[in-house]
Kinemage of the C-alpha trace (Angstrom):
@kinemage 1
@onewidth
@group {chain A} dominant
@subgroup {mainchain}
@vectorlist {calphas} color= white
{ca met a 1} P 12.471 31.568 -79.786
{ca arg a 2} L 9.386 30.619 -77.852
{ca val a 3} L 6.294 29.549 -79.808
{ca asn a 4} L 2.828 30.014 -78.360
{ca leu a 5} L 1.138 26.891 -79.697
{ca lys a 6} L -2.255 27.809 -78.234
{ca ser a 7} L -2.186 31.139 -80.039
{ca ile a 8} L -1.278 29.476 -83.343
{ca val a 9} L -4.042 26.862 -82.983
{ca asn a 10} L -6.596 29.535 -82.045
{ca gln a 11} L -5.594 31.626 -85.056
{ca lys a 12} L -5.844 28.624 -87.393
{ca cys a 13} L -9.307 27.805 -85.988
{ca asp a 14} L -10.375 31.430 -86.446
{ca asp a 15} L -9.069 31.358 -90.023
{ca ile a 16} L -11.000 28.172 -90.805
{ca ile a 17} L -14.222 29.479 -89.243
{ca his a 18} L -13.857 32.798 -91.053
{ca lys a 19} L -13.268 31.013 -94.363
{ca met a 20} L -16.317 28.802 -93.778
{ca glu a 21} L -18.484 31.824 -93.066
{ca ile a 22} L -17.379 33.595 -96.231
{ca asp a 23} L -17.521 30.548 -98.490
{ca met a 24} L -20.860 29.152 -97.332
{ca asn a 25} L -23.614 29.561 -99.887
{ca arg a 26} L -27.379 29.733 -99.345
{ca glu a 27} L -27.845 25.981 -99.750
{ca gln a 28} L -25.159 25.261 -97.175
{ca his a 29} L -26.725 27.725 -94.737
{ca leu a 30} L -30.111 26.050 -95.192
{ca leu a 31} L -28.540 22.650 -94.554
{ca val a 32} L -26.922 23.961 -91.366
{ca ile a 33} L -30.274 25.392 -90.299
{ca leu a 34} L -31.916 22.022 -91.006
{ca ser a 35} L -29.366 20.223 -88.837
{ca glu a 36} L -29.863 22.799 -86.066
{ca glu a 37} L -33.629 22.324 -86.190
{ca cys a 38} L -33.187 18.537 -86.046
{ca ser a 39} L -31.027 18.982 -82.955
{ca glu a 40} L -33.800 21.098 -81.398
{ca val a 41} L -36.219 18.197 -81.892
{ca ile a 42} L -33.691 15.862 -80.284
{ca lys a 43} L -33.339 18.240 -77.329
{ca asp a 44} L -37.104 18.561 -76.835
{ca val a 45} L -37.657 14.803 -77.168
{ca ser a 46} L -34.945 14.240 -74.548
{ca lys a 47} L -36.675 16.675 -72.199
{ca ala a 48} L -39.994 14.918 -72.779
{ca leu a 49} L -38.376 11.570 -71.956
{ca arg a 50} L -36.849 13.007 -68.785
{ca phe a 51} L -39.756 15.086 -67.526
{ca gly a 52} L -42.814 13.968 -69.510
{ca leu a 53} L -44.653 15.254 -72.575
{ca lys a 54} L -46.992 17.369 -70.430
{ca asp a 55} L -44.191 19.136 -68.542
{ca gly a 56} L -42.816 22.487 -69.631
{ca tyr a 57} L -40.550 25.347 -68.708
{ca ser a 58} L -41.431 27.169 -65.529
{ca gly a 59} L -43.474 30.233 -66.393
{ca ser a 60} L -44.291 29.038 -69.907
{ca ser a 61} L -47.673 27.844 -71.105
{ca lys a 62} L -46.022 25.548 -73.675
{ca ile a 63} L -45.393 21.944 -72.735
{ca asn a 64} L -42.802 19.565 -74.156
{ca ser a 65} L -45.242 18.061 -76.669
{ca asp a 66} L -45.958 21.611 -77.942
{ca asn a 67} L -42.238 22.283 -78.263
{ca ile a 68} L -41.711 19.081 -80.258
{ca ser a 69} L -44.568 19.984 -82.618
{ca ser a 70} L -43.217 23.499 -83.052
{ca glu a 71} L -39.705 22.274 -83.853
{ca leu a 72} L -41.063 19.727 -86.346
{ca met a 73} L -42.863 22.599 -88.107
{ca asp a 74} L -39.549 24.464 -88.246
{ca ile a 75} L -37.994 21.417 -89.922
{ca phe a 76} L -40.802 21.304 -92.489
{ca ala a 77} L -40.283 25.012 -93.209
{ca val a 78} L -36.587 24.476 -93.966
{ca val a 79} L -37.388 21.367 -96.025
{ca ile a 80} L -39.841 23.427 -98.091
{ca met a 81} L -37.119 26.011 -98.682
{ca leu a 82} L -34.620 23.324 -99.717
{ca val a 83} L -37.163 21.804 -102.112
{ca lys a 84} L -37.926 25.245 -103.565
{ca glu a 85} L -34.191 25.834 -104.063
{ca gly a 86} L -33.892 22.486 -105.854
{ca ser a 87} L -31.449 21.216 -103.238
{ca ile a 88} L -33.541 18.176 -102.302
{ca lys a 89} L -36.322 16.283 -104.014
{ca glu a 90} L -39.889 17.203 -103.236
{ca leu a 91} L -41.313 15.071 -100.468
{ca asn a 92} L -43.464 12.301 -101.805
{ca trp a 93} L -46.150 11.715 -99.208
{ca asp a 94} L -46.642 8.148 -100.401
{ca val a 95} L -49.124 6.526 -98.024
{ca asp a 96} L -47.731 3.068 -98.812
{ca val a 97} L -44.219 4.153 -97.838
{ca leu a 98} L -45.522 5.691 -94.619
{ca leu a 99} L -47.554 2.596 -93.762
{ca lys a 100} L -44.531 0.393 -94.463
{ca lys a 101} L -42.466 2.465 -92.009
{ca ile a 102} L -45.216 2.338 -89.391
{ca lys a 103} L -45.427 -1.447 -89.790
{ca lys a 104} L -41.649 -1.738 -89.360
{ca ile a 105} L -41.730 0.399 -86.199
{ca glu a 106} L -44.581 -1.697 -84.782
{ca lys a 107} L -42.614 -4.879 -85.567
{ca tyr a 108} L -39.634 -3.646 -83.564
{ca leu a 109} L -41.833 -2.411 -80.732
{ca leu a 110} L -43.249 -5.933 -80.491
{ca tyr a 111} L -39.722 -7.367 -80.576
{ca ser a 112} L -38.713 -4.978 -77.767
{ca lys a 113} L -41.716 -6.128 -75.757
{ca glu a 114} L -40.692 -9.760 -76.296
{ca lys a 115} L -37.194 -8.887 -75.041
{ca asn a 116} L -38.721 -7.164 -71.972
{ca thr a 117} L -37.241 -3.797 -72.909
{ca leu a 118} L -40.672 -2.249 -73.548
{ca gln a 119} L -43.123 -2.021 -70.693
{ca asp a 120} L -46.792 -2.850 -71.042
{ca glu a 121} L -48.951 0.272 -71.084
{ca thr a 122} L -50.710 0.344 -67.737
{ca asn a 123} L -51.371 4.093 -67.382
């Protein structure tokens, strides 16, 4: 008897995907959407690094910086939904926490400059 391993694996994968689709609740869908939106930000940031913040798709009036802003708004929308659902805590826009993070980023930017991995701004 000959066994078609590829067919068995494909069927098992289909079964798992089908089960996931049926068993996923609203919270899980929102979390998937959040991860997808985060990946969109990553994609747009990568394009901005490759082609510049002021570059955009041919034929589009939006530039990469616009796309990043738009995707960040999409993230905030999903976060608001997750907060409303009680899935995550409400964001605490604590200025001290934000300033602490900014200070930490600036510290590591300075360290990168000291290590010659960050260029001086000469634009």
